[in-house]
LOZA-820683 format. One record per residue: residue in one letter; residue number from 1; y, x, z of N, C-alpha, C in turn. Coordinates in Angstrom, 1 decimal, padded with zeros to 4 digits, always signed. Atoms other than C-alpha are relative to their C-alpha. Last residue first. Layout:
<r><aa>a</aa><i>NUM</i><n_Y>Y</n_Y><n_X>X</n_X><n_Z>Z</n_Z><ca_Y>Y</ca_Y><ca_X>X</ca_X><ca_Z>Z</ca_Z><c_Y>Y</c_Y><c_X>X</c_X><c_Z>Z</c_Z></r>
...
end
This chain:
<r><aa>x</aa><i>77</i><n_Y>-000.8</n_Y><n_X>+000.0</n_X><n_Z>+001.3</n_Z><ca_Y>+003.2</ca_Y><ca_X>+010.8</ca_X><ca_Z>-021.1</ca_Z><c_Y>+001.2</c_Y><c_X>+000.4</c_X><c_Z>+000.0</c_Z></r>
<r><aa>x</aa><i>76</i><n_Y>+000.4</n_Y><n_X>-001.5</n_X><n_Z>+001.2</n_Z><ca_Y>+001.1</ca_Y><ca_X>+012.1</ca_X><ca_Z>-018.7</ca_Z><c_Y>+000.7</c_Y><c_X>-000.2</c_X><c_Z>-001.1</c_Z></r>
<r><aa>x</aa><i>75</i><n_Y>+000.0</n_Y><n_X>-000.8</n_X><n_Z>+000.0</n_Z><ca_Y>+002.7</ca_Y><ca_X>+009.9</ca_X><ca_Z>-016.0</ca_Z><c_Y>+000.0</c_Y><c_X>+001.3</c_X><c_Z>-000.1</c_Z></r>
<r><aa>x</aa><i>74</i><n_Y>-001.5</n_Y><n_X>-000.5</n_X><n_Z>+000.0</n_Z><ca_Y>+003.0</ca_Y><ca_X>+007.1</ca_X><ca_Z>-017.4</ca_Z><c_Y>+000.0</c_Y><c_X>+001.1</c_X><c_Z>+000.6</c_Z></r>
<r><aa>x</aa><i>73</i><n_Y>-000.5</n_Y><n_X>-000.4</n_X><n_Z>+001.2</n_Z><ca_Y>-000.8</ca_Y><ca_X>+007.4</ca_X><ca_Z>-018.3</ca_Z><c_Y>+001.3</c_Y><c_X>+000.4</c_X><c_Z>+000.2</c_Z></r>
<r><aa>x</aa><i>72</i><n_Y>+000.5</n_Y><n_X>-001.1</n_X><n_Z>+000.6</n_Z><ca_Y>-001.9</ca_Y><ca_X>+007.6</ca_X><ca_Z>-014.7</ca_Z><c_Y>+000.5</c_Y><c_X>+000.2</c_X><c_Z>-001.3</c_Z></r>
<r><aa>x</aa><i>71</i><n_Y>-000.8</n_Y><n_X>-000.6</n_X><n_Z>-000.9</n_Z><ca_Y>+000.1</ca_Y><ca_X>+004.3</ca_X><ca_Z>-013.2</ca_Z><c_Y>-000.3</c_Y><c_X>+002.1</c_X><c_Z>-001.2</c_Z></r>
<r><aa>x</aa><i>70</i><n_Y>-001.4</n_Y><n_X>+000.4</n_X><n_Z>+000.1</n_Z><ca_Y>-001.4</ca_Y><ca_X>+002.5</ca_X><ca_Z>-015.9</ca_Z><c_Y>+000.9</c_Y><c_X>+001.2</c_X><c_Z>+000.4</c_Z></r>
<r><aa>x</aa><i>69</i><n_Y>-000.2</n_Y><n_X>-000.3</n_X><n_Z>+001.3</n_Z><ca_Y>-004.9</ca_Y><ca_X>+004.1</ca_X><ca_Z>-015.1</ca_Z><c_Y>+001.6</c_Y><c_X>-000.5</c_X><c_Z>-000.6</c_Z></r>
<r><aa>x</aa><i>68</i><n_Y>+000.2</n_Y><n_X>-001.0</n_X><n_Z>-000.4</n_Z><ca_Y>-004.5</ca_Y><ca_X>+003.0</ca_X><ca_Z>-011.5</ca_Z><c_Y>+000.6</c_Y><c_X>+000.8</c_X><c_Z>-001.1</c_Z></r>
<r><aa>x</aa><i>67</i><n_Y>-001.2</n_Y><n_X>-000.4</n_X><n_Z>-000.4</n_Z><ca_Y>-003.4</ca_Y><ca_X>-000.4</ca_X><ca_Z>-012.4</ca_Z><c_Y>+000.3</c_Y><c_X>+001.7</c_X><c_Z>+000.3</c_Z></r>
<r><aa>x</aa><i>66</i><n_Y>-000.6</n_Y><n_X>+000.0</n_X><n_Z>+000.5</n_Z><ca_Y>-005.6</ca_Y><ca_X>-001.5</ca_X><ca_Z>-014.7</ca_Z><c_Y>+001.5</c_Y><c_X>+000.7</c_X><c_Z>+000.8</c_Z></r>
<r><aa>x</aa><i>65</i><n_Y>-000.7</n_Y><n_X>-001.0</n_X><n_Z>+001.1</n_Z><ca_Y>-008.2</ca_Y><ca_X>+000.0</ca_X><ca_Z>-013.1</ca_Z><c_Y>+001.1</c_Y><c_X>+000.3</c_X><c_Z>-000.8</c_Z></r>
<r><aa>x</aa><i>64</i><n_Y>-000.2</n_Y><n_X>-001.7</n_X><n_Z>+000.1</n_Z><ca_Y>-007.6</ca_Y><ca_X>-001.4</ca_X><ca_Z>-009.9</ca_Z><c_Y>+000.2</c_Y><c_X>+001.0</c_X><c_Z>-000.9</c_Z></r>
<r><aa>x</aa><i>63</i><n_Y>-001.0</n_Y><n_X>-000.1</n_X><n_Z>-000.7</n_Z><ca_Y>-007.0</ca_Y><ca_X>-004.4</ca_X><ca_Z>-011.2</ca_Z><c_Y>+000.1</c_Y><c_X>+001.2</c_X><c_Z>+000.6</c_Z></r>
<r><aa>x</aa><i>62</i><n_Y>-001.0</n_Y><n_X>+000.0</n_X><n_Z>+001.1</n_Z><ca_Y>-010.3</ca_Y><ca_X>-004.5</ca_X><ca_Z>-012.8</ca_Z><c_Y>+001.5</c_Y><c_X>+000.1</c_X><c_Z>+000.1</c_Z></r>
<r><aa>x</aa><i>61</i><n_Y>+000.0</n_Y><n_X>-001.3</n_X><n_Z>+000.7</n_Z><ca_Y>-012.0</ca_Y><ca_X>-003.7</ca_X><ca_Z>-009.9</ca_Z><c_Y>+001.2</c_Y><c_X>+000.6</c_X><c_Z>-000.9</c_Z></r>
<r><aa>x</aa><i>60</i><n_Y>-000.4</n_Y><n_X>-001.0</n_X><n_Z>-000.7</n_Z><ca_Y>-010.2</ca_Y><ca_X>-006.3</ca_X><ca_Z>-007.8</ca_Z><c_Y>-000.2</c_Y><c_X>+001.5</c_X><c_Z>-000.4</c_Z></r>
<r><aa>x</aa><i>59</i><n_Y>-001.2</n_Y><n_X>-000.2</n_X><n_Z>+000.4</n_Z><ca_Y>-011.4</ca_Y><ca_X>-008.6</ca_X><ca_Z>-010.6</ca_Z><c_Y>+001.0</c_Y><c_X>+000.8</c_X><c_Z>+000.8</c_Z></r>
<r><aa>x</aa><i>58</i><n_Y>-000.1</n_Y><n_X>+000.0</n_X><n_Z>+001.1</n_Z><ca_Y>-015.1</ca_Y><ca_X>-008.0</ca_X><ca_Z>-010.3</ca_Z><c_Y>+002.1</c_Y><c_X>+000.3</c_X><c_Z>-000.5</c_Z></r>
<r><aa>x</aa><i>57</i><n_Y>-000.3</n_Y><n_X>-001.0</n_X><n_Z>-000.3</n_Z><ca_Y>-014.8</ca_Y><ca_X>-008.4</ca_X><ca_Z>-006.4</ca_Z><c_Y>-000.6</c_Y><c_X>+001.2</c_X><c_Z>-001.8</c_Z></r>
<r><aa>x</aa><i>56</i><n_Y>-001.6</n_Y><n_X>-000.7</n_X><n_Z>+000.1</n_Z><ca_Y>-013.1</ca_Y><ca_X>-011.3</ca_X><ca_Z>-007.3</ca_Z><c_Y>-000.8</c_Y><c_X>+001.0</c_X><c_Z>-000.1</c_Z></r>
<r><aa>x</aa><i>55</i><n_Y>-001.3</n_Y><n_X>-000.5</n_X><n_Z>+001.1</n_Z><ca_Y>-016.1</ca_Y><ca_X>-012.3</ca_X><ca_Z>-010.1</ca_Z><c_Y>+001.3</c_Y><c_X>+000.3</c_X><c_Z>+001.2</c_Z></r>
<r><aa>x</aa><i>54</i><n_Y>+000.2</n_Y><n_X>-001.0</n_X><n_Z>+000.9</n_Z><ca_Y>-019.1</ca_Y><ca_X>-011.4</ca_X><ca_Z>-007.4</ca_Z><c_Y>+001.5</c_Y><c_X>-000.2</c_X><c_Z>-001.3</c_Z></r>
<r><aa>x</aa><i>53</i><n_Y>-000.1</n_Y><n_X>-000.8</n_X><n_Z>-001.1</n_Z><ca_Y>-017.7</ca_Y><ca_X>-013.8</ca_X><ca_Z>-004.6</ca_Z><c_Y>+000.0</c_Y><c_X>+001.3</c_X><c_Z>-001.3</c_Z></r>
<r><aa>x</aa><i>52</i><n_Y>-001.2</n_Y><n_X>-000.3</n_X><n_Z>+000.0</n_Z><ca_Y>-017.2</ca_Y><ca_X>-016.4</ca_X><ca_Z>-007.5</ca_Z><c_Y>+000.0</c_Y><c_X>+000.8</c_X><c_Z>+000.8</c_Z></r>
<r><aa>x</aa><i>51</i><n_Y>-000.6</n_Y><n_X>-000.5</n_X><n_Z>+001.0</n_Z><ca_Y>-020.3</ca_Y><ca_X>-016.1</ca_X><ca_Z>-008.5</ca_Z><c_Y>+000.8</c_Y><c_X>+000.1</c_X><c_Z>+000.2</c_Z></r>
<r><aa>x</aa><i>50</i><n_Y>-000.3</n_Y><n_X>-001.3</n_X><n_Z>+000.5</n_Z><ca_Y>-021.8</ca_Y><ca_X>-016.4</ca_X><ca_Z>-004.9</ca_Z><c_Y>-000.2</c_Y><c_X>+000.5</c_X><c_Z>-001.0</c_Z></r>
<r><aa>x</aa><i>49</i><n_Y>-000.7</n_Y><n_X>-001.1</n_X><n_Z>-001.4</n_Z><ca_Y>-020.2</ca_Y><ca_X>-019.2</ca_X><ca_Z>-004.4</ca_Z><c_Y>-000.6</c_Y><c_X>+001.4</c_X><c_Z>-000.2</c_Z></r>
<r><aa>x</aa><i>48</i><n_Y>-001.3</n_Y><n_X>+000.0</n_X><n_Z>-000.1</n_Z><ca_Y>-021.7</ca_Y><ca_X>-021.3</ca_X><ca_Z>-007.6</ca_Z><c_Y>+000.7</c_Y><c_X>+001.4</c_X><c_Z>+000.9</c_Z></r>
<r><aa>x</aa><i>47</i><n_Y>+000.5</n_Y><n_X>-001.1</n_X><n_Z>+001.4</n_Z><ca_Y>-025.4</ca_Y><ca_X>-020.1</ca_X><ca_Z>-007.2</ca_Z><c_Y>+001.8</c_Y><c_X>+000.0</c_X><c_Z>-000.2</c_Z></r>
<r><aa>x</aa><i>46</i><n_Y>+000.6</n_Y><n_X>-002.0</n_X><n_Z>-000.8</n_Z><ca_Y>-024.9</ca_Y><ca_X>-021.6</ca_X><ca_Z>-003.7</ca_Z><c_Y>+000.1</c_Y><c_X>+000.9</c_X><c_Z>-000.8</c_Z></r>
<r><aa>x</aa><i>45</i><n_Y>-001.4</n_Y><n_X>+000.0</n_X><n_Z>-000.5</n_Z><ca_Y>-023.2</ca_Y><ca_X>-025.2</ca_X><ca_Z>-006.0</ca_Z><c_Y>-000.5</c_Y><c_X>+002.0</c_X><c_Z>+001.3</c_Z></r>
<r><aa>x</aa><i>44</i><n_Y>-001.4</n_Y><n_X>-000.1</n_X><n_Z>+001.1</n_Z><ca_Y>-026.3</ca_Y><ca_X>-024.8</ca_X><ca_Z>-008.1</ca_Z><c_Y>+001.1</c_Y><c_X>+000.0</c_X><c_Z>+000.6</c_Z></r>
<r><aa>x</aa><i>43</i><n_Y>-000.3</n_Y><n_X>+000.7</n_X><n_Z>+000.3</n_Z><ca_Y>-029.6</ca_Y><ca_X>-024.5</ca_X><ca_Z>-005.7</ca_Z><c_Y>+001.5</c_Y><c_X>+000.2</c_X><c_Z>-000.9</c_Z></r>
<r><aa>x</aa><i>42</i><n_Y>-001.2</n_Y><n_X>+001.1</n_X><n_Z>-000.7</n_Z><ca_Y>-031.0</ca_Y><ca_X>-021.1</ca_X><ca_Z>-006.0</ca_Z><c_Y>+000.5</c_Y><c_X>-001.6</c_X><c_Z>-000.4</c_Z></r>
<r><aa>x</aa><i>41</i><n_Y>+000.3</n_Y><n_X>+000.7</n_X><n_Z>-000.9</n_Z><ca_Y>-034.0</ca_Y><ca_X>-019.8</ca_X><ca_Z>-007.8</ca_Z><c_Y>+001.2</c_Y><c_X>-001.0</c_X><c_Z>+001.0</c_Z></r>
<r><aa>x</aa><i>40</i><n_Y>+000.4</n_Y><n_X>+001.6</n_X><n_Z>+000.9</n_Z><ca_Y>-031.9</ca_Y><ca_X>-019.1</ca_X><ca_Z>-011.1</ca_Z><c_Y>-001.4</c_Y><c_X>-000.5</c_X><c_Z>+001.4</c_Z></r>
<r><aa>x</aa><i>39</i><n_Y>-000.9</n_Y><n_X>+001.2</n_X><n_Z>-000.4</n_Z><ca_Y>-029.3</ca_Y><ca_X>-017.2</ca_X><ca_Z>-009.0</ca_Z><c_Y>-000.7</c_Y><c_X>-000.3</c_X><c_Z>+000.0</c_Z></r>
<r><aa>x</aa><i>38</i><n_Y>+001.0</n_Y><n_X>+000.3</n_X><n_Z>-000.2</n_Z><ca_Y>-031.2</ca_Y><ca_X>-013.4</ca_X><ca_Z>-009.0</ca_Z><c_Y>+000.3</c_Y><c_X>-001.8</c_X><c_Z>+000.2</c_Z></r>
<r><aa>x</aa><i>37</i><n_Y>-000.3</n_Y><n_X>+000.7</n_X><n_Z>-001.3</n_Z><ca_Y>-027.8</ca_Y><ca_X>-011.9</ca_X><ca_Z>-008.1</ca_Z><c_Y>-001.7</c_Y><c_X>-000.2</c_X><c_Z>+000.4</c_Z></r>
<r><aa>x</aa><i>36</i><n_Y>-000.5</n_Y><n_X>-000.4</n_X><n_Z>-001.6</n_Z><ca_Y>-028.1</ca_Y><ca_X>-009.1</ca_X><ca_Z>-010.5</ca_Z><c_Y>-000.5</c_Y><c_X>-000.3</c_X><c_Z>+000.9</c_Z></r>
<r><aa>x</aa><i>35</i><n_Y>+000.6</n_Y><n_X>-001.1</n_X><n_Z>-000.7</n_Z><ca_Y>-030.7</ca_Y><ca_X>-009.9</ca_X><ca_Z>-013.5</ca_Z><c_Y>+000.2</c_Y><c_X>+000.8</c_X><c_Z>+001.6</c_Z></r>
<r><aa>x</aa><i>34</i><n_Y>+001.5</n_Y><n_X>+000.1</n_X><n_Z>+000.2</n_Z><ca_Y>-029.9</ca_Y><ca_X>-013.4</ca_X><ca_Z>-013.7</ca_Z><c_Y>-000.4</c_Y><c_X>+000.7</c_X><c_Z>+000.8</c_Z></r>
<r><aa>x</aa><i>33</i><n_Y>-000.3</n_Y><n_X>+000.3</n_X><n_Z>-000.7</n_Z><ca_Y>-026.0</ca_Y><ca_X>-012.8</ca_X><ca_Z>-013.0</ca_Z><c_Y>-001.3</c_Y><c_X>-000.2</c_X><c_Z>+000.5</c_Z></r>
<r><aa>x</aa><i>32</i><n_Y>-000.3</n_Y><n_X>-001.1</n_X><n_Z>-001.0</n_Z><ca_Y>-025.9</ca_Y><ca_X>-011.0</ca_X><ca_Z>-016.0</ca_Z><c_Y>-000.8</c_Y><c_X>-000.6</c_X><c_Z>+001.4</c_Z></r>
<r><aa>x</aa><i>31</i><n_Y>+000.9</n_Y><n_X>-001.3</n_X><n_Z>+000.0</n_Z><ca_Y>-028.3</ca_Y><ca_X>-013.2</ca_X><ca_Z>-017.8</ca_Z><c_Y>+000.9</c_Y><c_X>+001.1</c_X><c_Z>+000.8</c_Z></r>
<r><aa>x</aa><i>30</i><n_Y>-000.3</n_Y><n_X>-001.0</n_X><n_Z>+000.5</n_Z><ca_Y>-026.1</ca_Y><ca_X>-016.8</ca_X><ca_Z>-017.1</ca_Z><c_Y>-001.3</c_Y><c_X>+001.2</c_X><c_Z>+000.7</c_Z></r>
<r><aa>x</aa><i>29</i><n_Y>+000.8</n_Y><n_X>-000.3</n_X><n_Z>+001.5</n_Z><ca_Y>-028.4</ca_Y><ca_X>-019.7</ca_X><ca_Z>-016.8</ca_Z><c_Y>+000.3</c_Y><c_X>+001.3</c_X><c_Z>-000.7</c_Z></r>
<r><aa>x</aa><i>28</i><n_Y>+001.0</n_Y><n_X>-000.7</n_X><n_Z>-000.2</n_Z><ca_Y>-027.4</ca_Y><ca_X>-019.5</ca_X><ca_Z>-012.5</ca_Z><c_Y>-000.6</c_Y><c_X>+000.2</c_X><c_Z>-001.9</c_Z></r>
<r><aa>x</aa><i>27</i><n_Y>+000.1</n_Y><n_X>-001.7</n_X><n_Z>-000.4</n_Z><ca_Y>-023.9</ca_Y><ca_X>-019.6</ca_X><ca_Z>-013.1</ca_Z><c_Y>-001.7</c_Y><c_X>+000.2</c_X><c_Z>-000.3</c_Z></r>
<r><aa>x</aa><i>26</i><n_Y>+001.3</n_Y><n_X>-000.2</n_X><n_Z>-001.0</n_Z><ca_Y>-023.7</ca_Y><ca_X>-023.4</ca_X><ca_Z>-013.9</ca_Z><c_Y>-000.5</c_Y><c_X>+001.5</c_X><c_Z>-000.3</c_Z></r>
<r><aa>x</aa><i>25</i><n_Y>+000.2</n_Y><n_X>+001.0</n_X><n_Z>+000.0</n_Z><ca_Y>-020.0</ca_Y><ca_X>-024.1</ca_X><ca_Z>-015.2</ca_Z><c_Y>-001.2</c_Y><c_X>-000.2</c_X><c_Z>+001.1</c_Z></r>
<r><aa>x</aa><i>24</i><n_Y>+001.0</n_Y><n_X>+000.5</n_X><n_Z>+000.5</n_Z><ca_Y>-019.0</ca_Y><ca_X>-020.9</ca_X><ca_Z>-014.7</ca_Z><c_Y>-000.6</c_Y><c_X>-001.6</c_X><c_Z>+000.3</c_Z></r>
<r><aa>x</aa><i>23</i><n_Y>+000.2</n_Y><n_X>+000.9</n_X><n_Z>+000.4</n_Z><ca_Y>-015.5</ca_Y><ca_X>-020.3</ca_X><ca_Z>-013.6</ca_Z><c_Y>-000.7</c_Y><c_X>-001.1</c_X><c_Z>-001.3</c_Z></r>
<r><aa>x</aa><i>22</i><n_Y>-000.9</n_Y><n_X>+000.5</n_X><n_Z>-000.8</n_Z><ca_Y>-015.4</ca_Y><ca_X>-017.7</ca_X><ca_Z>-011.5</ca_Z><c_Y>-000.1</c_Y><c_X>-001.8</c_X><c_Z>-000.6</c_Z></r>
<r><aa>x</aa><i>21</i><n_Y>+001.1</n_Y><n_X>+000.2</n_X><n_Z>-000.9</n_Z><ca_Y>-018.0</ca_Y><ca_X>-016.0</ca_X><ca_Z>-013.5</ca_Z><c_Y>+000.5</c_Y><c_X>-000.6</c_X><c_Z>+001.2</c_Z></r>
<r><aa>x</aa><i>20</i><n_Y>+001.5</n_Y><n_X>+001.4</n_X><n_Z>+000.2</n_Z><ca_Y>-015.7</ca_Y><ca_X>-016.5</ca_X><ca_Z>-016.7</ca_Z><c_Y>-001.0</c_Y><c_X>-000.3</c_X><c_Z>+001.1</c_Z></r>
<r><aa>x</aa><i>19</i><n_Y>-000.6</n_Y><n_X>+001.8</n_X><n_Z>+000.2</n_Z><ca_Y>-012.3</ca_Y><ca_X>-015.5</ca_X><ca_Z>-015.3</ca_Z><c_Y>-001.3</c_Y><c_X>-000.6</c_X><c_Z>-000.2</c_Z></r>
<r><aa>x</aa><i>18</i><n_Y>+000.0</n_Y><n_X>+000.0</n_X><n_Z>-001.5</n_Z><ca_Y>-014.5</ca_Y><ca_X>-011.9</ca_X><ca_Z>-013.5</ca_Z><c_Y>+000.3</c_Y><c_X>-001.7</c_X><c_Z>-000.3</c_Z></r>
<r><aa>x</aa><i>17</i><n_Y>+000.8</n_Y><n_X>+000.2</n_X><n_Z>-000.2</n_Z><ca_Y>-015.2</ca_Y><ca_X>-011.2</ca_X><ca_Z>-017.0</ca_Z><c_Y>-000.3</c_Y><c_X>-000.4</c_X><c_Z>+001.1</c_Z></r>
<r><aa>x</aa><i>16</i><n_Y>+000.3</n_Y><n_X>+001.3</n_X><n_Z>+001.0</n_Z><ca_Y>-011.6</ca_Y><ca_X>-011.7</ca_X><ca_Z>-018.3</ca_Z><c_Y>-001.8</c_Y><c_X>-000.6</c_X><c_Z>+000.5</c_Z></r>
<r><aa>x</aa><i>15</i><n_Y>-000.8</n_Y><n_X>+001.3</n_X><n_Z>-000.8</n_Z><ca_Y>-010.7</ca_Y><ca_X>-009.5</ca_X><ca_Z>-015.3</ca_Z><c_Y>-000.2</c_Y><c_X>-001.1</c_X><c_Z>-000.8</c_Z></r>
<r><aa>x</aa><i>14</i><n_Y>+000.5</n_Y><n_X>+000.6</n_X><n_Z>-001.0</n_Z><ca_Y>-013.6</ca_Y><ca_X>-007.2</ca_X><ca_Z>-016.7</ca_Z><c_Y>+000.7</c_Y><c_X>-000.8</c_X><c_Z>+001.1</c_Z></r>
<r><aa>x</aa><i>13</i><n_Y>+001.2</n_Y><n_X>+000.9</n_X><n_Z>+000.4</n_Z><ca_Y>-012.4</ca_Y><ca_X>-007.2</ca_X><ca_Z>-019.8</ca_Z><c_Y>-000.4</c_Y><c_X>-000.2</c_X><c_Z>+001.1</c_Z></r>
<r><aa>x</aa><i>12</i><n_Y>-000.4</n_Y><n_X>+001.1</n_X><n_Z>+000.6</n_Z><ca_Y>-009.0</ca_Y><ca_X>-006.0</ca_X><ca_Z>-019.2</ca_Z><c_Y>-001.2</c_Y><c_X>-001.0</c_X><c_Z>+000.5</c_Z></r>
<r><aa>x</aa><i>11</i><n_Y>-000.9</n_Y><n_X>+000.8</n_X><n_Z>-001.3</n_Z><ca_Y>-009.7</ca_Y><ca_X>-003.1</ca_X><ca_Z>-016.4</ca_Z><c_Y>+000.0</c_Y><c_X>-001.3</c_X><c_Z>-000.7</c_Z></r>
<r><aa>x</aa><i>10</i><n_Y>+000.8</n_Y><n_X>+000.2</n_X><n_Z>-001.0</n_Z><ca_Y>-011.4</ca_Y><ca_X>-001.6</ca_X><ca_Z>-019.9</ca_Z><c_Y>-000.6</c_Y><c_X>-001.1</c_X><c_Z>+001.2</c_Z></r>
<r><aa>x</aa><i>9</i><n_Y>+000.6</n_Y><n_X>+000.6</n_X><n_Z>+000.8</n_Z><ca_Y>-008.9</ca_Y><ca_X>-002.0</ca_X><ca_Z>-022.0</ca_Z><c_Y>-001.1</c_Y><c_X>-000.4</c_X><c_Z>+001.1</c_Z></r>
<r><aa>x</aa><i>8</i><n_Y>-000.6</n_Y><n_X>+001.1</n_X><n_Z>+000.1</n_Z><ca_Y>-007.3</ca_Y><ca_X>+000.1</ca_X><ca_Z>-019.3</ca_Z><c_Y>-000.2</c_Y><c_X>-001.3</c_X><c_Z>-000.6</c_Z></r>
<r><aa>x</aa><i>7</i><n_Y>-000.1</n_Y><n_X>+000.5</n_X><n_Z>-000.7</n_Z><ca_Y>-009.6</ca_Y><ca_X>+002.5</ca_X><ca_Z>-019.7</ca_Z><c_Y>+000.3</c_Y><c_X>-001.4</c_X><c_Z>+000.5</c_Z></r>
<r><aa>x</aa><i>6</i><n_Y>+001.1</n_Y><n_X>+000.7</n_X><n_Z>+000.1</n_Z><ca_Y>-009.2</ca_Y><ca_X>+002.7</ca_X><ca_Z>-022.8</ca_Z><c_Y>-000.4</c_Y><c_X>-000.6</c_X><c_Z>+001.2</c_Z></r>
<r><aa>x</aa><i>5</i><n_Y>+000.0</n_Y><n_X>+000.9</n_X><n_Z>+001.2</n_Z><ca_Y>-005.9</ca_Y><ca_X>+003.8</ca_X><ca_Z>-023.0</ca_Z><c_Y>-001.1</c_Y><c_X>-000.9</c_X><c_Z>+000.5</c_Z></r>
<r><aa>x</aa><i>4</i><n_Y>-000.2</n_Y><n_X>+000.1</n_X><n_Z>-001.4</n_Z><ca_Y>-006.7</ca_Y><ca_X>+006.7</ca_X><ca_Z>-019.8</ca_Z><c_Y>+000.0</c_Y><c_X>-001.5</c_X><c_Z>-000.4</c_Z></r>
<r><aa>x</aa><i>3</i><n_Y>+000.9</n_Y><n_X>+000.2</n_X><n_Z>-000.3</n_Z><ca_Y>-009.2</ca_Y><ca_X>+007.9</ca_X><ca_Z>-022.6</ca_Z><c_Y>+000.7</c_Y><c_X>-000.9</c_X><c_Z>+001.3</c_Z></r>
<r><aa>x</aa><i>2</i><n_Y>+000.6</n_Y><n_X>+001.1</n_X><n_Z>+000.0</n_Z><ca_Y>-006.4</ca_Y><ca_X>+007.8</ca_X><ca_Z>-024.8</ca_Z><c_Y>-001.2</c_Y><c_X>-000.5</c_X><c_Z>+001.1</c_Z></r>
<r><aa>x</aa><i>1</i><n_Y>-000.8</n_Y><n_X>+001.0</n_X><n_Z>+000.1</n_Z><ca_Y>-004.2</ca_Y><ca_X>+009.8</ca_X><ca_Z>-022.9</ca_Z><c_Y>-000.6</c_Y><c_X>-001.5</c_X><c_Z>-000.7</c_Z></r>
end
């Protein structure tokens, strides 16, 4: 049960990360995106678009974790 609650909190953290990625002023300066996507050499607008695409993926994963583990916690409670 505690593990499911932890995973729901982790899902919420992913949603916060997605929000940060979507609204970053200049994602080229992000260490996370620099390592994962290699945005340092891209123009600013292209880097923003890549960051928003990544934000959508992270947000979907976060929502799936919150809903899935929330349902599991309710069933096991």
